[in-house]
N, C-alpha and C positions, 0 to 999 in steps of 0.2 A: 155637249162638251166632250172633247175627245182629244186623242193625239194622232197626228198624221206624220207619215215618213215616206220617203221614196228615193229611188235611184233612177237616173235617165242618162244613158250613154249618148253623148253628143255625136259619136261616130258609129252608132248602132252596133257596138261591140257587146258581147254578153256581159251581164252584171250578175252579181251573186245574191239571190233572194235571201240567203241566210244572214247577210249583213242587215237587211231591212227588218228581218224578224228580231234580231238583237237590238236594233234601234228602237223598235217598238217596246221591247221588254224593258229598256231603260226608262220608258215613259209610262209604265203601267199605272202609276198613280193617276194619270190623266183619264184613264179608261179601264177600270177594273172589271167591267161587266162582259166584255166580249172582245174578240180580236179577229182580224182578217188580213189576208195577204194574196196578191195576184201578181203573176210573173209572165212576162212576154219576151224573154230573151234579152232584149236591150233596155228593158224598163221593168221596175217593180214598184208597186204601190202597197203601203202598209197602213194599218189602222188599229187603234185601241179605242174601245167604245165606252163612254159613260152614257147610259140610256136615259134620255129625258123626254123625247117625243117618240111615240110609237115604240113601245118596249119589246115588241115582237121580234123574231129573227129576220123579218122583212126589212128591218132598219139596219142590217149589218152592212158595214163598208169593208173594202171598196165596193161601190155600187155601180151596176151597169145600166145602160139603156136597154131597149127591147132586144136589139140584135147584137148586143155586147161589143159594139164598135166604139162606145164612149164609156169611160170608167172614171169615177171620182172617189177620192178619199177626202173627207171634209170634217172640220172642227168648227162648231158654233151653232148659232140659231138664226133662222131667217124669219123675222117677225111678220112679214107680209106674205108669207108663203101660201096662205089660203086664197088670197085674192089672185096671186100669180097662177096658182093651180087651176082655179076656176077659169081664167082666161085661156090657159094652155089646153084645158079639157075641151073648151069650145072650139079650139083649133084642131082638135082631133088627137091630141096626145092621150095615151092610156097609162094610168098609174097603177102600180102594184102594191104600194105601201102608203102609209099616212105621213111619211117623214118629209121634212122640209128639204133634206138633201136631194131627194129624187126630183124636186122642182128645179133645182139648179141644172141637172142634166138635161131636162127637156127645154128649159130656157136657153141653154147653150145650143141645142139643136135648132132653135128658132133664130137666135140672134148672134151666135158665135161668142167670142170673148167679151164683147160689149155687153152681154147679159148682166155683168156685175153692176152696171150702172142702175139696174132696176131692183137691186136687192136692198132691202131695209133690214139690217141686222148686224150681227157680229160674226165674222167668219174668216177662215183661212182654209183654202183647199188646193189640192193638186188634181188636175183633170187631164186625162190621157185620151186623145182623139186618135183612133187608129185608122180613120177613113182617109182615103187619098183624094183630097179635094183641092180645088183652086191651084192646080199645078204642083201640089206637094207630091214628092216621091216617097215620103215616109210619114211618121207619126208627128203629132203636135202635143207638147206638154204646156199646160197653162197653170201657173201658180198665181193665186190672187189673195189679197188681203182686204178687209173691209175698209170703209172710208176713214174711220178714226183710229184704226189699229188696236181694236179691243182684243183681237185674237193674235197671238204671235206666229211668225213663220220665218225661218232662217234658211239660208242656202249657202253652199260652197261648191266649188268645182275642184275635183280631185282626179288628176290624170285623165282628163277628158270626160269624166262622169259628173253630172250635176247631182248633188245630194241635197235633199230638203227635209226639214223636220220642224215640229212645233217647238222643240227645245234643242239648244246647242249640245247638250250632253249626249244626245242620240248619235252624234257624229263620232263619239268615242268608240262606237261598235265597228267603225270602218278602219281597217288596218292602215290605210294611206293617210288618215287624218292625224296630224301632229299639232296638238294645241299649244299655242304660245301667245304671249301678250302682244297687242298692237300698240306701238309706241305713241301713235297719234291718239288712239283711244284712251291711253293712259293720261296724256296731256289734257284731253277734254274732261276725263273723269275728275282729275284732281284740280280742275278749274270749276266745273259745273255740277259735279257729282252725277254726271250723265254723259252719254255719247249721242252725237247728232246724226240724223239722216240714216243711211244704211250701215254706218260704222258700228262695230261692236268692240268689246274688249279683246276678242279673239282675232288674231291676224288672219285675213283671207276668209272670214266668215261674215256674211252680210245679213242684215235684217231687211226683209222685204218691207219697204216703207208703206205706211197707211195709204190707202187710195191708189195702190199700184198693182200692176200685173207683171209677171215675167213670162213671156211667151217664147217657146222654143219651137220653131218651124224648121224641119230638116236639120236639126242639130245646131241651129244658130240662135242663142238667147238674146232677147231684146226686151228692155224695160219700157213699160208704158204707164204714164200717170193718168188715171181715168177720173180722178176727183181731187179738188183742193178747196180749202176754206176761202170763201170769198165774201167780203162785207159789202153789201149794197144798201146802205141806210136810206130809209124813206122818211121824208119830213112831213109835217102837217098833222101828226097825231099826238095826243097827250100820253102821259105815262099810264093813265087809267085805261085808255084805249088799247095800248099795247098789252097791258096786264091782262085784260079780258081775253084777248086772243092767245096770250101765252098760257094762261090757266087751262083753256080748252085743249090746246095741243099737248100740254104736259100731262093732263089726265089721260088722253088717248095714248101717249107714249107709255105710261105706266101700265095701263090696261093691256096694251100689246104684249108687254114683257111678262105678263102673268101666265102665258100659255106654258103648260107643263103637265106631264103625266106622273110627276113625282112631287113630293112635298116641297113648298117654297116659302122662304122667309125673307127678312130684311134687316140690314144694319139699322140701328136707331141710336145715333150718338148723342142726341139731345139738341142738335142744331137744326137749322131750317132745311138743309138739303135732304138728309135722310129722313127727317121728320115728315116732309111733304110727301115723299115717296111712300113711307109707311102709312100715312093717313089715307091716301088713295087706295093702296093695296088692301088695307084692313077692311075697307068697305066690301070687298069681294071675298076675302079670306077671313072668316070669324076666328078669333083667338089666334091670329097669325103669330108665328114665332119671330121675335125680334132679339137683336144681339148687340151688346156693347162691351167695351173693354175699359178697365180702369187700372190704376197702379197703386201698389203699396208704397205710399210716399214716405221717404226716410226722414228722420229728424234732420232739421236744417234745410229741408226742401224750400226752394225759393218761391216767392209769391207767384211768379209766372208759371212754375211747374205745378203748383196747386191749381191755378187757373185752368190748365190744360185738362184736368180730370172732369169729365162730363157725366159721371154716373148719376148724380142727383137729378140733373136735367133729363136724362134719358128715362129714369124711373117715372118722373112726372109725366112725360109724354106717353109712356107705356100704359100708365093708368088711364089717361084720357082716352087713348085709342083702344084700350081693352085688348092689348096684345099679350101673348104668353112670352114674357121677357126673361132673358138670360144674360147674366153678367159674369165676366171673367176678370179676376184680379191677378196682376203680374208683379212679381217682386224682382229685386236686383239679382237674386240667386237664379232666376229663370233665364236670364239674358244669354250668358255665354254658352251654356250647354246646348242651346238651340242654334247657335251661330253656324256651325258647319252644315247643318241641314238646310238652314235658310239660304246659305250660299249655294249649296248644291241645287236647290230648286230654282233659284233665281238665274243660274248659269253665269251671270255677271252682275256685280253690284250696280244698283241703280239708285234713283233719288230716294232720300229719306232714310229713316232708321226703321226697319220693317219687321222685326221679330214679333211685334205684337199682332201684326196682321196674320202671321203664320199661326200663332197660338189661337187667335180668335177663330180662324177658319177651322181648326181642329175641333173647337167647341161646337161650331155651327154644324159640322158633319154629324154630330150626335143626334141632330134633330131634322135637318133638311138637306137636300142635295143641290138646291138652287137658292141663291141669296141676291137680293137687290142692293146695289151699292150707290152711293151719292157721288162717285167720281165723275168729274166733268162739269159740275155746277159752278165751281170757282173759275175755271178757265173760260167758260161761256159768258159769265156775268160779272167778271172783274171782282173776284172775291179776295184779291190780295192788294188792298189799297195802298199799303206801305211800299209796295213795289212799283205801282203805277203812278202815284201822285207826283213823285219827283221828276217824271219825264213828261207830264202833260204840258202841252204848249211847245214842245220841242219838235224839230223836224230834221230830215236829212241826216247828215253825218253827226250832228250834235246829238240827235236822238240815239243813233246806233251806239255812240261812245258812252252816253249816259246810261243807257239800258244795259249795255254790256257790264258796266260797273255794278249795277244792281244785281246782276246774275253771277258774279264771281263769289261762289259759295265757299271756296277754299283758299286758293293761292293765286296771286297775281303773276304775271309773266316773269317778273324779276324774282319773285319768291320761288317759283317753280325751278328756275335755273339753279338756285342755291339748294333746293330740296332734291332735285333729281341728280343721279350719279353722273359723272363725266361721260360714261359710255351711253347712257340714255340720252343725255343732251346731244351727243354727237349723232346719234340715230335720228333724233328729231330735227336737226339742222335748223332751218329757218321757219319751221311749221309754226303757225300762229293760230291760237284759239280764237282771237278776235276775228280772223278771216272765216273760221268755221261758223262763228256767230253771225257774221254779216251775210254769209251765203244763205242762211235760213231766211233772214229778213229780206233778201233780194227778191224772194218769191211772194212777198206780201203785197198784193195788188191794191194798196190803199195808202192814204196820206195821213189819216187821223192817227195821232200818237197812241191813243188807247187801243185802237183796233190793230195797229202794228204790234203793240206789246201782246195783245191777246193772240194774234196770229203766231207770234214766236212761242208763247207758252203752250198753245195748242199743239204745235208741231214738235215740241221738245219735252217740256215738263210733263204734259199730259201723257205723252208717249211713254215716259218712264213710269208714271203712276199706273198706267194700264198694264204694263208688263209685270210690275210688282203685284198688283191686285190679281191678275190672272194666275200667275205661277204659284203664288203662295196659297191661293184658294185651291187650285188644282193639285197642290201637294197633298191635299186631303180629299180629293175627288169632289170638290164643291164647285159648281158653276156660278160665277159672279156675273150679274147682268147690270147694265148701266143705263137707266131710263133717260138720263140727261142727253145721251148720245144717240138719240133717235133722228133719223134723216130729216123728217118733216119739222121736228122741233128745232134742230140746229139751223136749217134753212130759214125758219121764221126769225130766230134770234139774230141772224146775220143782217136782217133788215132793220133792226131796232137801232136808232141813233146812239152814238157813244155816250152822250150826256144823260141818257136815260138808264145807263148801266152804272155809271160812277159819277158822283158829284163830291165836292169837298166835304169830307166827314160822313159820306153816305155811299156805301158800296152795295152792289147787287140791287140797285134801286127798283127796277122794274120787276125783278123776281119777288122781292119782298111784298110789293103791292099785289102781285098775282096770287100770293099765298095767304093773304089776309082772309080770315074766315075759315080757313082750313086748319090753321094752327093758332095757338094763343099768341097775342101781340108780343109778350115777353120773349117768346122763342124767335119770332120773326125779327125783332129789333135787337136781339143779342149779337154782339160782335163775334166774328169768327174765333173759335178756339183752337181747333185742330186735334189731331190724334197722336199726341207726342208724349213719349215716356220721360220720366224725370232722370234721364241718364247723365245729365250734367252733374248732378249730385252723386249719383251711383258711381260714376267713373272715378270719384275722389276717395272712395272707400278703400282701405288697405288691401283687402283680398282682391278687389277688382283691379287696382293699380298693379298688383303683382302679376296678374294674368296678362294685362296689357303689355307690361314691360317684357315678359317672357315671349309673348307672341311677336312683338314688333322689333325687339332688340336681341332676340335669341340668335343662335348661330345659323339656323335654317334661313331665317329672314334676311340676315346680313349677307349671306353668301349669294343671294339672288342679284345683288348689285343694281337695284333699281333706285334706291334712295340713299342720301347721305345720313349715316347713323347719328351724327351730332344734331342734325336738323330734326330727325324723328324724336330724339331725346328732348329737344326743346319744346316740341309740340306737346309731349306728355307732361313735362314739368310745368309749362305755362298753364295747362289746364288744372293740374293738381294744386297749384298755388294761386289760383283765381286770377292770373294775369290775362287770360284769354279763354273764352269758352270754345274749346276745340272738339266738342263731343261728335259732331258730324264727321270731322276729318279723322278722328281716332276710329270711329266706327268703320269708315271706308278703308282705312289702313288694315284693320283687322279682317275685313271682308276680303281684301286683296290677298292677304297672306293665306287665308283659307282657300281662296280661289286657286292659288298656285299649288297648294297641297292636294287639292281634290282633282284639278283638271290637268295641270302641267306635270306634277310629280306622279300622277295616276295613283294617289293614295285612295283607293276605292273606299267609299264611305262605310264606316261601321258606326251606326247610330244608336248603339245599345245605351250609352250614357244619355244621349239626347232623348231617346224614347222614354227612359225612366223619368227624366225630368218632365217630359210632356204629360205623362200620366199623373205626376204630382200636381202639375198646373191645373189639369182637368178637375182635380178634386176641389179647386178653388172657385169653380163656376157655380152660380146659384140662381134660383128663380125666386125673385122677391114676391 
């Protein structure tokens, strides 16, 4: 796990390597172990290294081929690199390191950009080909991102120069970059708590989408999609038949992701997804470190908020699996001091309320550098039945409209018009978030309503979850791996019929059957709880309300002229008086205000207060 950055002049004009050095410095948290920089006049590749595989200097990036005509800067892990390396060795390729990154270079020599189709792993890379091949008069730059978007990669074009980086904050090092909010990104965010496709909250900054490449030949950028999620259900097999094959592939996927030259652990929430991963990994790693997070529940916490705390269940599983278990307890006092740092590391607010992920990753770094995560299980196996059941049986436009209604997390179109300021409404014009929604579904090559819903969630919600998981883990130099997002496993799950994933009152049906015997039945049959803090109650506490009002209705916020002050006041008052649970919306509004302060106002972060708070929180973790 690392940070990558680079500049590539589309007109072959000189670029400044000092800018890339500063870009990498802004992402030092992603790679504290080493750094590298290579400059060719019109192009610069930069790298910050977090050493996981082959800790020697031979693993340094940017990394060349034998004659230094191809260079790569890479972030991620390739889990099938040993098989690929053996095949390449048989074809005459000579390797100088044990790294998976070097395999990509030689694979590119054999197959060109299409080599990405052969990679089973999580990755984002920039590759510079200096050879003059196939009629090219100059160099070629290839940017690529893994099938599922586990690793982030952003790009922008500034005065004829393409800049790319693992995190948007790196672009702050480029004098020509002026961060400002994208109006359509704002509209999507305050509808879905997310942005779709390549769009980000930053105007003119693009997220290279999962399963895509950006290839620049002779200064002409072209996007190529090399993979998409395709459901091809096979009939004639029972749930038990599918479960047997699923268990086999799941165990292989977890074992693949245990490769590491540094200590590795796992999240263990108490649920089936992380429990299954931990159970398989613990067979290979005795007394493996496992981690969970809980909350200091306030007086008056709702029954639902109490239900979300899984510490008791995680302790039970840790004892059964004989892991070295660690627990973190977070209180309301820990929330807001960490907020600016969370926003800084996220670059842009995304799905959910995420400061607990940030704190848990800090605890994890005290013990291991790699952690296994359960992200992806719900999106593959229909783990959100309350979202899917209302649209089962629908098709065509009726499905799109009904599922769109399920996904409005914040404000409807009419509410947004009242919420946004007149100037923002004018800038948006006739932009429609329903059209954004429908564009995603237009690529779902299936008719089954559940599979259409899963396609949408996979391309949008999962994308947001992965960005949050990656960036808040890497804030503390922790590599998060996701065994559910293994190429072979996902391909297999796409062949399982929809009715074996979800039935009335029974979600993740085939996954539950596959994990029987691996975990206790009470764990397998427990309904999904989630990793959610009790901030609905916390937000109503007097000191918290005072902070919220100062942040959202203070002079600095009002002068930005994005939102109607009266509507913002109503959002806060409705929550404080129990008329409406607006905790997610309030969180997003506070994140957006901090986003403006950190990125637009260039209020460069001073996290002394947050660091003090983090140290206090770390004192609350324990090993039962």
